[in-house]
TILUM-749676 format. One record per residue: residue in one letter; x, y, z of N, C-alpha, C in turn. Coordinates in pm, whole numbers, plus 50000, padded with zeros to 5 digits. Layout:
BEGIN
<"A" <X Y Z> <X Y Z> <X Y Z>>
...
//
This chain:
BEGIN
<"M" <47129 46853 50389> <47076 46807 50261> <47189 46745 50180>>
<"K" <47169 46623 50133> <47273 46552 50060> <47279 46601 49916>>
<"R" <47402 46626 49868> <47420 46672 49731> <47401 46557 49634>>
<"T" <47346 46590 49519> <47334 46492 49413> <47467 46484 49336>>
<"R" <47480 46381 49257> <47602 46363 49179> <47622 46478 49081>>
<"E" <47512 46525 49023> <47520 46636 48928> <47567 46765 48997>>
<"Q" <47519 46788 49121> <47561 46908 49194> <47711 46902 49227>>
<"T" <47757 46784 49266> <47899 46768 49297> <47986 46793 49174>>
<"I" <47944 46739 49060> <48020 46760 48937> <48021 46908 48899>>
<"F" <47906 46974 48916> <47898 47116 48883> <47992 47198 48972>>
<"I" <47996 47167 49102> <48083 47241 49195> <48229 47219 49158>>
<"V" <48266 47095 49127> <48405 47065 49091> <48444 47138 48963>>
<"L" <48357 47133 48861> <48387 47201 48736> <48392 47352 48754>>
<"F" <48311 47404 48842> <48307 47548 48867> <48435 47596 48936>>
<"L" <48486 47516 49031> <48604 47555 49109> <48736 47516 49043>>
<"A" <48732 47421 48951> <48855 47369 48892> <48941 47476 48825>>
<"P" <48886 47565 48738> <48974 47665 48674> <49045 47755 48775>>
<"A" <48971 47802 48876> <49034 47888 48977> <49139 47812 49056>>
<"F" <49110 47686 49088> <49205 47604 49163> <49332 47580 49083>>
<"L" <49316 47551 48953> <49433 47527 48868> <49516 47652 48852>>
<"L" <49451 47766 48832> <49525 47892 48818> <49598 47925 48947>>
<"F" <49531 47908 49062> <49595 47936 49191> <49714 47843 49213>>
<"T" <49695 47716 49179> <49804 47619 49198> <49923 47651 49108>>
<"G" <49895 47682 48981> <50002 47705 48885> <50076 47836 48904>>
<"F" <50003 47942 48945> <50065 48075 48949> <50090 48126 49090>>
<"V" <50040 48059 49193> <50061 48105 49331> <50124 47996 49417>>
<"A" <50058 47881 49427> <50103 47777 49519> <50239 47719 49480>>
<"I" <50251 47674 49356> <50378 47612 49312> <50493 47713 49314>>
<"P" <50477 47835 49256> <50587 47933 49267> <50622 47968 49412>>
<"G" <50520 47970 49501> <50548 47998 49641> <50633 47890 49707>>
<"V" <50600 47765 49677> <50679 47655 49732> <50821 47656 49675>>
<"R" <50834 47683 49545> <50967 47688 49483> <51049 47804 49540>>
<"A" <50985 47917 49566> <51056 48030 49627> <51108 47992 49765>>
<"L" <51027 47917 49841> <51072 47871 49972> <51194 47779 49959>>
<"L" <51193 47690 49860> <51307 47602 49837> <51431 47681 49793>>
<"Y" <51411 47778 49704> <51524 47860 49659> <51585 47939 49774>>
<"S" <51502 47980 49871> <51554 48058 49983> <51648 47976 50070>>
<"L" <51645 47845 50056> <51732 47757 50132> <51851 47709 50049>>
<"Q" <51869 47771 49933> <51976 47731 49843> <52058 47853 49799>>
<"K" <52179 47825 49757> <52262 47926 49693> <52258 47899 49544>>
<"W" <52206 47997 49466> <52183 47972 49324> <52187 48103 49249>>
<"D" <52249 48102 49132> <52256 48222 49048> <52157 48217 48933>>
<"G" <52072 48115 48931> <51973 48102 48825> <52019 48022 48706>>
<"L" <52148 47987 48701> <52201 47914 48586> <52272 47785 48628>>
<"S" <52356 47792 48728> <52432 47675 48770> <52347 47583 48857>>
<"T" <52407 47477 48905> <52336 47383 48992> <52318 47443 49131>>
<"P" <52196 47443 49185> <52173 47500 49319> <52252 47423 49426>>
<"E" <52296 47499 49526> <52370 47441 49639> <52290 47463 49767>>
<"W" <52262 47355 49837> <52181 47364 49960> <52263 47433 50071>>
<"V" <52208 47542 50127> <52278 47616 50232> <52193 47634 50357>>
<"G" <52072 47576 50359> <51986 47587 50476> <51940 47729 50500>>
<"L" <51959 47778 50623> <51911 47911 50662> <52016 48019 50641>>
<"A" <52121 47989 50566> <52230 48086 50548> <52181 48216 50483>>
<"N" <52089 48205 50387> <52037 48326 50322> <51962 48414 50420>>
<"F" <51886 48354 50510> <51813 48432 50609> <51908 48497 50709>>
<"R" <52013 48425 50747> <52113 48485 50836> <52182 48603 50768>>
<"E" <52206 48589 50638> <52272 48697 50564> <52186 48823 50561>>
<"L" <52054 48805 50558> <51965 48921 50557> <51990 49011 50676>>
<"F" <52015 48950 50792> <52025 49027 50916> <52169 49055 50958>>
<"T" <52267 48992 50892> <52406 49008 50936> <52497 49064 50827>>
<"D" <52444 49084 50706> <52530 49127 50595> <52573 49273 50615>>
<"D" <52511 49367 50547> <52546 49508 50561> <52429 49591 50611>>
<"G" <52324 49524 50657> <52210 49595 50713> <52114 49650 50611>>
<"V" <52133 49620 50482> <52046 49678 50380> <51904 49626 50391>>
<"F" <51888 49499 50429> <51753 49445 50443> <51679 49514 50558>>
<"L" <51747 49536 50669> <51683 49602 50782> <51646 49746 50747>>
<"L" <51730 49813 50669> <51696 49948 50624> <51574 49945 50531>>
<"A" <51570 49847 50441> <51455 49834 50352> <51328 49808 50432>>
<"L" <51339 49721 50533> <51224 49695 50619> <51182 49820 50694>>
<"E" <51279 49898 50739> <51248 50024 50809> <51176 50122 50717>>
<"H" <51219 50128 50591> <51151 50217 50495> <51007 50172 50471>>
<"N" <50986 50042 50458> <50849 49991 50442> <50764 50024 50563>>
<"A" <50821 50007 50682> <50746 50037 50804> <50711 50186 50811>>
<"F" <50806 50271 50772> <50781 50415 50772> <50667 50451 50677>>
<"L" <50672 50398 50556> <50568 50429 50458> <50433 50372 50501>>
<"T" <50435 50255 50565> <50309 50195 50610> <50245 50280 50719>>
<"L" <50325 50321 50816> <50270 50395 50930> <50237 50540 50894>>
<"V" <50330 50610 50830> <50310 50752 50802> <50212 50773 50688>>
<"A" <50245 50718 50571> <50155 50736 50456> <50022 50667 50480>>
<"G" <50024 50547 50540> <49899 50476 50566> <49807 50551 50659>>
<"S" <49860 50609 50768> <49775 50683 50861> <49719 50809 50797>>
<"M" <49798 50875 50713> <49748 50994 50644> <49639 50958 50543>>
<"V" <49659 50849 50470> <49558 50805 50373> <49428 50771 50444>>
<"L" <49436 50695 50553> <49315 50658 50626> <49243 50780 50680>>
<"S" <49318 50873 50740> <49256 50991 50799> <49188 51077 50693>>
<"L" <49258 51104 50583> <49201 51189 50479> <49085 51121 50408>>
<"S" <49097 50992 50381> <48988 50923 50310> <48863 50917 50396>>
<"L" <48878 50895 50526> <48762 50897 50615> <48700 51036 50621>>
<"F" <48784 51137 50629> <48734 51275 50635> <48655 51311 50509>>
<"F" <48715 51287 50393> <48648 51322 50268> <48523 51237 50246>>
<"A" <48528 51110 50284> <48409 51026 50270> <48296 51078 50358>>
<"A" <48329 51118 50481> <48226 51169 50572> <48167 51300 50519>>
<"V" <48252 51386 50462> <48204 51513 50408> <48112 51489 50288>>
<"L" <48154 51402 50197> <48071 51373 50080> <47944 51300 50118>>
<"H" <47950 51222 50224> <47832 51150 50269> <47722 51244 50317>>
<"R" <47763 51362 50362> <47665 51461 50410> <47605 51541 50295>>
<"R" <47629 51494 50171> <47568 51552 50052> <47610 51698 50030>>
<"V" <47740 51724 50035> <47787 51858 50006> <47768 51888 49859>>
<"R" <47769 52015 49826> <47748 52056 49687> <47866 52011 49601>>
<"G" <47839 51954 49486> <47944 51909 49395> <48009 51778 49438>>
<"A" <47937 51696 49514> <47994 51572 49568> <48039 51478 49456>>
<"T" <47962 51471 49349> <47996 51381 49238> <48127 51422 49172>>
<"V" <48145 51553 49152> <48268 51602 49090> <48388 51571 49179>>
<"F" <48373 51594 49310> <48483 51566 49402> <48516 51416 49404>>
<"R" <48414 51332 49397> <48436 51189 49398> <48518 51144 49277>>
<"V" <48484 51196 49160> <48558 51162 49039> <48700 51217 49047>>
<"A" <48715 51341 49095> <48848 51403 49100> <48941 51328 49195>>
<"F" <48890 51287 49311> <48974 51216 49407> <49009 51075 49357>>
<"F" <48918 51012 49286> <48942 50875 49240> <49028 50871 49115>>
<"F" <49042 50983 49045> <49110 50986 48916> <49251 50926 48920>>
<"P" <49336 50953 49022> <49471 50894 49021> <49473 50741 49015>>
<"N" <49364 50678 49056> <49361 50532 49058> <49345 50471 48919>>
<"V" <49307 50551 48820> <49293 50498 48684> <49422 50518 48604>>
<"I" <49522 50581 48664> <49650 50604 48597> <49746 50493 48638>>
<"A" <49824 50444 48545> <49922 50340 48575> <50024 50391 48676>>
<"S" <50067 50302 48765> <50158 50341 48873> <50290 50395 48819>>
<"V" <50338 50340 48707> <50462 50389 48647> <50444 50533 48598>>
<"A" <50329 50561 48537> <50301 50697 48489> <50292 50795 48606>>
<"I" <50234 50750 48717> <50226 50836 48835> <50365 50868 48888>>
<"A" <50451 50767 48893> <50588 50789 48941> <50661 50888 48851>>
<"L" <50646 50874 48720> <50710 50967 48627> <50654 51108 48642>>
<"L" <50524 51117 48666> <50461 51248 48687> <50522 51318 48807>>
<"W" <50540 51244 48917> <50595 51305 49037> <50744 51334 49023>>
<"V" <50814 51260 48940> <50954 51295 48911> <50959 51433 48847>>
<"L" <50864 51460 48754> <50859 51592 48691> <50817 51699 48791>>
<"L" <50723 51669 48879> <50681 51766 48979> <50795 51804 49073>>
<"Y" <50877 51705 49107> <50989 51727 49199> <51116 51775 49128>>
<"S" <51112 51788 48997> <51232 51819 48920> <51297 51949 48969>>
<"T" <51431 51953 48959> <51505 52073 48998> <51523 52170 48881>>
<"T" <51465 52135 48764> <51471 52224 48649> <51354 52321 48653>>
<"D" <51338 52399 48547> <51229 52496 48541> <51093 52428 48534>>
<"F" <51090 52298 48499> <50964 52225 48491> <50914 52180 48628>>
<"G" <50998 52187 48729> <50961 52139 48861> <50858 52229 48929>>
<"V" <50736 52181 48937> <50628 52262 48994> <50651 52288 49143>>
<"V" <50695 52185 49216> <50713 52200 49361> <50823 52300 49391>>
<"N" <50937 52287 49325> <51046 52382 49347> <51008 52521 49298>>
<"G" <50929 52529 49191> <50881 52659 49144> <50793 52726 49248>>
<"A" <50705 52649 49312> <50620 52704 49417> <50703 52750 49537>>
<"L" <50806 52672 49571> <50893 52710 49683> <50971 52838 49651>>
<"R" <51014 52853 49526> <51083 52976 49487> <50991 53096 49501>>
<"W" <50866 53080 49458> <50769 53190 49469> <50744 53225 49615>>
<"M" <50729 53124 49700> <50707 53149 49842> <50827 53218 49905>>
<"E" <50948 53177 49866> <51068 53238 49922> <51080 53384 49879>>
<"T" <51044 53412 49753> <51052 53549 49703> <50944 53638 49764>>
<"T" <50823 53581 49778> <50708 53660 49823> <50699 53668 49976>>
<"L" <50718 53553 50040> <50696 53546 50184> <50825 53538 50265>>
<"G" <50938 53517 50196> <51063 53499 50267> <51076 53366 50337>>
<"W" <50995 53271 50294> <50993 53136 50354> <50965 53035 50244>>
<"P" <51025 52918 50244> <51118 52862 50344> <51262 52903 50318>>
<"D" <51341 52910 50421> <51480 52951 50410> <51568 52828 50386>>
<"I" <51563 52775 50263> <51642 52658 50226> <51706 52682 50092>>
<"D" <51808 52603 50062> <51874 52614 49933> <51785 52553 49825>>
<"L" <51755 52633 49724> <51670 52587 49614> <51751 52582 49486>>
<"P" <51721 52488 49395> <51613 52388 49404> <51647 52276 49502>>
<"F" <51543 52227 49570> <51562 52122 49670> <51557 51985 49601>>
<"P" <51654 51897 49628> <51658 51765 49560> <51563 51665 49625>>
<"F" <51435 51677 49595> <51336 51588 49656> <51360 51441 49622>>
<"T" <51410 51415 49502> <51434 51276 49461> <51576 51231 49489>>
<"G" <51652 51310 49564> <51783 51266 49607> <51771 51146 49700>>
<"K" <51873 51065 49705> <51864 50940 49779> <51833 50961 49926>>
<"Q" <51881 51069 49987> <51857 51089 50129> <51716 51142 50158>>
<"Y" <51645 51188 50055> <51511 51244 50076> <51401 51164 50006>>
<"L" <51437 51066 49925> <51339 51001 49838> <51226 50934 49915>>
<"I" <51258 50860 50020> <51154 50789 50095> <51051 50886 50151>>
<"Y" <51098 51002 50199> <51005 51102 50251> <50923 51165 50139>>
<"S" <50985 51182 50022> <50914 51244 49910> <50807 51153 49851>>
<"I" <50818 51024 49875> <50719 50931 49823> <50587 50942 49901>>
<"V" <50593 50989 50024> <50472 50995 50108> <50362 51079 50043>>
<"P" <50389 51205 49999> <50280 51282 49934> <50225 51213 49810>>
<"M" <50312 51147 49733> <50266 51077 49614> <50170 50964 49650>>
<"L" <50204 50886 49754> <50116 50778 49797> <49983 50831 49848>>
<"V" <49986 50940 49923> <49863 50999 49975> <49775 51046 49860>>
<"W" <49835 51115 49764> <49759 51165 49648> <49701 51049 49567>>
<"T" <49776 50942 49554> <49734 50830 49471> <49627 50745 49537>>
<"M" <49642 50718 49666> <49561 50616 49732> <49437 50669 49802>>
<"T" <49434 50797 49836> <49323 50850 49915> <49189 50831 49845>>
<"G" <49186 50854 49714> <49059 50845 49641> <48997 50707 49647>>
<"F" <49080 50602 49633> <49027 50466 49636> <48961 50436 49770>>
<"Y" <49030 50468 49880> <48976 50437 50012> <48860 50528 50047>>
<"M" <48860 50651 49992> <48745 50739 50013> <48620 50677 49951>>
<"V" <48632 50626 49828> <48516 50563 49763> <48475 50437 49838>>
<"L" <48571 50360 49887> <48541 50239 49963> <48462 50271 50090>>
<"F" <48509 50371 50165> <48441 50407 50290> <48308 50477 50261>>
<"L" <48304 50555 50154> <48180 50624 50119> <48071 50524 50083>>
<"A" <48106 50418 50011> <48008 50315 49977> <47951 50251 50104>>
<"A" <48037 50228 50204> <47990 50171 50330> <47901 50269 50405>>
<"M" <47937 50397 50404> <47857 50498 50475> <47719 50515 50413>>
<"E" <47712 50503 50281> <47582 50523 50216> <47486 50408 50242>>
<"G" <47537 50299 50299> <47449 50189 50338> <47391 50205 50477>>
<"I" <47432 50309 50550> <47379 50333 50684> <47244 50404 50673>>
<"P" <47140 50353 50737> <47009 50419 50730> <47014 50562 50783>>
<"E" <46950 50653 50712> <46950 50794 50751> <46881 50818 50884>>
<"T" <46793 50725 50923> <46720 50743 51050> <46816 50744 51170>>
<"F" <46931 50677 51158> <47029 50678 51267> <47079 50819 51293>>
<"Y" <47106 50892 51185> <47155 51028 51200> <47044 51122 51247>>
<"E" <46922 51097 51203> <46810 51180 51248> <46788 51166 51398>>
<"V" <46798 51043 51447> <46785 51021 51592> <46899 51088 51667>>
<"A" <47021 51077 51612> <47137 51139 51676> <47122 51291 51682>>
<"E" <47067 51351 51577> <47045 51496 51578> <46940 51535 51681>>
<"L" <46836 51454 51693> <46733 51482 51794> <46790 51473 51935>>
<"E" <46890 51387 51953> <46955 51374 52083> <47059 51482 52108>>
<"G" <47079 51569 52008> <47173 51680 52024> <47316 51646 51990>>
<"A" <47340 51537 51918> <47477 51499 51884> <47531 51590 51773>>
<"S" <47655 51633 51788> <47721 51715 51687> <47763 51628 51570>>
<"P" <47795 51689 51455> <47842 51609 51341> <47962 51522 51376>>
<"L" <48055 51576 51455> <48172 51496 51495> <48130 51379 51582>>
<"S" <48037 51403 51674> <47989 51295 51760> <47914 51189 51680>>
<"Q" <47839 51233 51579> <47769 51138 51493> <47868 51050 51418>>
<"F" <47975 51112 51369> <48076 51035 51296> <48143 50934 51388>>
<"W" <48174 50974 51509> <48248 50887 51601> <48162 50775 51657>>
<"H" <48037 50804 51689> <47952 50706 51758> <47853 50634 51667>>
<"V" <47831 50686 51547> <47736 50622 51455> <47809 50567 51332>>
<"T" <47881 50655 51261> <47943 50615 51135> <48054 50512 51154>>
<"L" <48152 50543 51237> <48267 50454 51253> <48229 50313 51299>>
<"P" <48144 50299 51403> <48108 50161 51443> <48039 50082 51333>>
<"L" <47960 50149 51248> <47883 50078 51148> <47962 50049 51020>>
<"I" <48078 50112 51003> <48163 50080 50887> <48291 50011 50934>>
<"R" <48292 49959 51056> <48414 49903 51114> <48472 49791 51028>>
<"E" <48387 49702 50978> <48438 49590 50898> <48503 49638 50769>>
<"V" <48446 49737 50705> <48505 49792 50582> <48635 49866 50617>>
<"L" <48638 49933 50732> <48759 50002 50775> <48873 49903 50797>>
<"V" <48842 49788 50855> <48944 49685 50876> <48997 49635 50743>>
<"V" <48908 49614 50647> <48952 49571 50513> <49045 49676 50452>>
<"G" <49010 49804 50470> <49095 49911 50418> <49233 49911 50482>>
<"I" <49239 49888 50612> <49369 49883 50682> <49452 49767 50631>>
<"V" <49389 49652 50609> <49461 49536 50557> <49515 49565 50417>>
<"F" <49432 49624 50331> <49478 49659 50196> <49596 49756 50202>>
<"L" <49588 49854 50292> <49695 49953 50305> <49826 49887 50347>>
<"A" <49816 49796 50444> <49937 49727 50492> <50000 49644 50380>>
<"I" <49916 49571 50305> <49968 49489 50196> <50031 49576 50088>>
<"T" <49962 49684 50050> <50013 49772 49945> <50145 49837 49985>>
<"S" <50154 49881 50109> <50276 49949 50155> <50393 49852 50164>>
<"L" <50368 49730 50207> <50476 49632 50219> <50525 49583 50083>>
<"K" <50436 49586 49982> <50472 49537 49848> <50512 49651 49754>>
<"L" <50529 49771 49806> <50559 49887 49723> <50685 49865 49639>>
<"F" <50676 49896 49510> <50790 49876 49422> <50808 49989 49321>>
<"E" <50709 50013 49236> <50725 50102 49122> <50773 50243 49156>>
<"P" <50714 50312 49257> <50759 50449 49284> <50908 50458 49317>>
<"V" <50956 50369 49403> <51097 50373 49441> <51185 50340 49321>>
<"W" <51148 50237 49247> <51229 50193 49134> <51240 50300 49027>>
<"I" <51128 50365 48994> <51127 50466 48888> <51192 50595 48936>>
<"M" <51158 50640 49056> <51207 50770 49103> <51355 50766 49139>>
<"D" <51411 50647 49158> <51554 50635 49186> <51629 50581 49066>>
<"N" <51578 50612 48946> <51646 50579 48821> <51675 50430 48805>>
<"E" <51585 50348 48853> <51590 50202 48836> <51714 50139 48899>>
<"W" <51771 50204 48999> <51884 50144 49071> <51887 50197 49214>>
<"P" <51795 50151 49299> <51794 50197 49439> <51922 50155 49512>>
<"S" <51953 50229 49616> <52068 50198 49701> <52018 50166 49842>>
<"R" <52110 50145 49935> <52071 50112 50071> <51989 50225 50135>>
<"D" <52004 50350 50086> <51929 50463 50142> <51786 50469 50091>>
<"T" <51755 50397 49984> <51622 50409 49924> <51552 50275 49907>>
<"H" <51618 50166 49934> <51558 50035 49910> <51433 50014 49997>>
<"V" <51333 49951 49937> <51226 49885 50010> <51240 49735 49980>>
<"M" <51162 49653 50046> <51184 49509 50032> <51164 49459 49890>>
<"A" <51066 49513 49819> <51039 49465 49683> <51151 49504 49587>>
<"T" <51207 49625 49602> <51316 49664 49513> <51443 49586 49546>>
<"L" <51465 49557 49674> <51581 49476 49713> <51570 49336 49654>>
<"L" <51450 49279 49662> <51426 49147 49604> <51457 49147 49455>>
<"Y" <51402 49244 49383> <51420 49250 49237> <51567 49267 49201>>
<"Q" <51635 49357 49271> <51774 49384 49239> <51863 49263 49265>>
<"K" <51838 49194 49375> <51920 49078 49408> <51901 48965 49307>>
<"V" <51778 48944 49261> <51750 48833 49170> <51789 48865 49027>>
<"F" <51746 48981 48976> <51758 49009 48832> <51881 49092 48796>>
<"S" <51946 49152 48893> <52066 49230 48863> <52192 49162 48917>>
<"E" <52183 49107 49038> <52299 49043 49099> <52293 48890 49089>>
<"Y" <52184 48836 49038> <52166 48692 49017> <52188 48611 49146>>
<"N" <52144 48668 49255> <52150 48599 49383> <52008 48554 49417>>
<"V" <51967 48444 49355> <51828 48399 49365> <51794 48356 49508>>
<"G" <51889 48294 49577> <51864 48250 49713> <51833 48365 49807>>
<"Y" <51914 48470 49801> <51893 48589 49884> <51759 48654 49851>>
<"G" <51733 48672 49719> <51608 48734 49679> <51486 48652 49722>>
<"S" <51497 48520 49714> <51386 48434 49756> <51365 48443 49907>>
<"A" <51474 48458 49983> <51461 48474 50128> <51387 48604 50160>>
<"V" <51416 48711 50084> <51342 48836 50101> <51195 48816 50069>>
<"A" <51166 48741 49961> <51027 48715 49922> <50953 48637 50030>>
<"V" <51019 48538 50089> <50956 48459 50194> <50925 48547 50316>>
<"L" <51021 48629 50357> <50997 48717 50471> <50891 48822 50439>>
<"L" <50886 48868 50315> <50782 48962 50275> <50645 48898 50288>>
<"F" <50633 48772 50243> <50507 48700 50257> <50469 48685 50405>>
<"V" <50568 48649 50488> <50541 48630 50631> <50494 48761 50694>>
<"L" <50558 48872 50659> <50520 49002 50715> <50379 49041 50672>>
<"V" <50347 49021 50544> <50212 49053 50495> <50109 48966 50566>>
<"F" <50141 48837 50581> <50048 48745 50646> <50022 48786 50791>>
<"F" <50128 48814 50866> <50110 48848 51006> <50050 48987 51024>>
<"A" <50083 49081 50936> <50019 49213 50944> <49869 49201 50924>>
<"T" <49829 49117 50829> <49686 49094 50805> <49622 49023 50924>>
<"L" <49690 48921 50976> <49636 48843 51087> <49621 48929 51212>>
<"V" <49723 49010 51243> <49717 49095 51362> <49606 49199 51350>>
<"T" <49593 49259 51231> <49487 49358 51211> <49349 49296 51231>>
<"L" <49329 49178 51178> <49200 49111 51192> <49174 49070 51337>>
<"R" <49279 49026 51406> <49262 48984 51545> <49231 49103 51636>>
<"L" <49302 49214 51616> <49281 49330 51702> <49145 49394 51678>>
<"S" <49090 49376 51560> <48962 49439 51526> <48845 49345 51544>>
<"R" <48870 49226 51600> <48763 49126 51612> <48661 49172 51715>>
<"R" <48541 49196 51669> <48428 49230 51755> <48302 49175 51690>>
<"E" <48196 49171 51766> <48070 49124 51709> <48020 49225 51606>>
<"A" <47984 49177 51490> <47939 49265 51383> <47808 49334 51421>>
<"L" <47802 49465 51390> <47680 49541 51416> <47586 49527 51298>>
<"E" <47461 49499 51328> <47362 49483 51222> <47263 49599 51226>>
<"Y" <47216 49638 51106> <47117 49747 51099> <47032 49724 50977>>
//
C-alpha cells in the first residue's frame, strides 16, 4: 500500500525528535570518542594524532586495564549467574501463588527504587568495621556463640583486596528484584492449562518449571541476560563510592578506569580508548547472547 504525502510527513515529524536526540547525544559523541581514542589529548591543548597507540597502551602499560576487564568479567559471571538463578527461583515461587506474594514482590523490588549512590553508601555502613557495621557485628556474634568463623574481626570488607568480592552481595540484593518482576510478568502470561496438563501427566513442580515455564519465557530470559551483561560491564557507582572515589589497580572496573583517566589524569585519548573497547564488549556480549539463544519462538 502506497503511503500518502500526509502519512510520510507524519512519520517524519514523529521520528524527528528521537532521531535528533539520538544523533546529538549518542551518535556524535560516539564518533568523537572514537576520534579521541586515536589522539593524544589532555582536553586543553591541541590534540596529537597517535593512531592505535592508546589501544596498545591499554594492553602493554601496567596491566591495569586487563585487571579492570577481569573484575568486570568476574562480576558479570558470578553476580550475574546468582541474580539470574535467584530471580528465576523467586519468580517461579511467586507464580505458584504462595501466601503473601504481593508483599514479597514489593519487598524484593524495593532496592530498585533507591538511587545507586545511596545503595553503595548503605553497604559501606553495613560493611563498616566500627560498631555500626551490621555484617561484622553478626560475625562477632557468630564467633562468640558458635565459635565460627575463625577470622580476625572486624573484617575489612571494603579493603582494596576484598572490595570486588564484597560488591557481589550488594549487586545480588539490588538487582534480583527487578529481574524477578521481569520473569514473573512473563510467567503470568503462560496459560494455566499448560500446568494442569503437566500435572495430569504426573510432572513434578521442578519438571514443570524446566519443560513448561523456561521454554515459554525464553525470549524474556534472553533479554534479562543481555541487560545483566550490559549492567555488569558498565558498573561504576558501587566501586567508585565504596573505594572512596579513588579506585586503584586492585579495584578498578572499566568505567572507573575511564573516568579516572579522563577527569583526574586528563588523559582523554586513553579514556576514550577504554570507552571504545567498552562499547565493543557490550555490543559483542549482546550479539553473542542473541545468537546463542536463537530458536524459533514458541507460541501459545
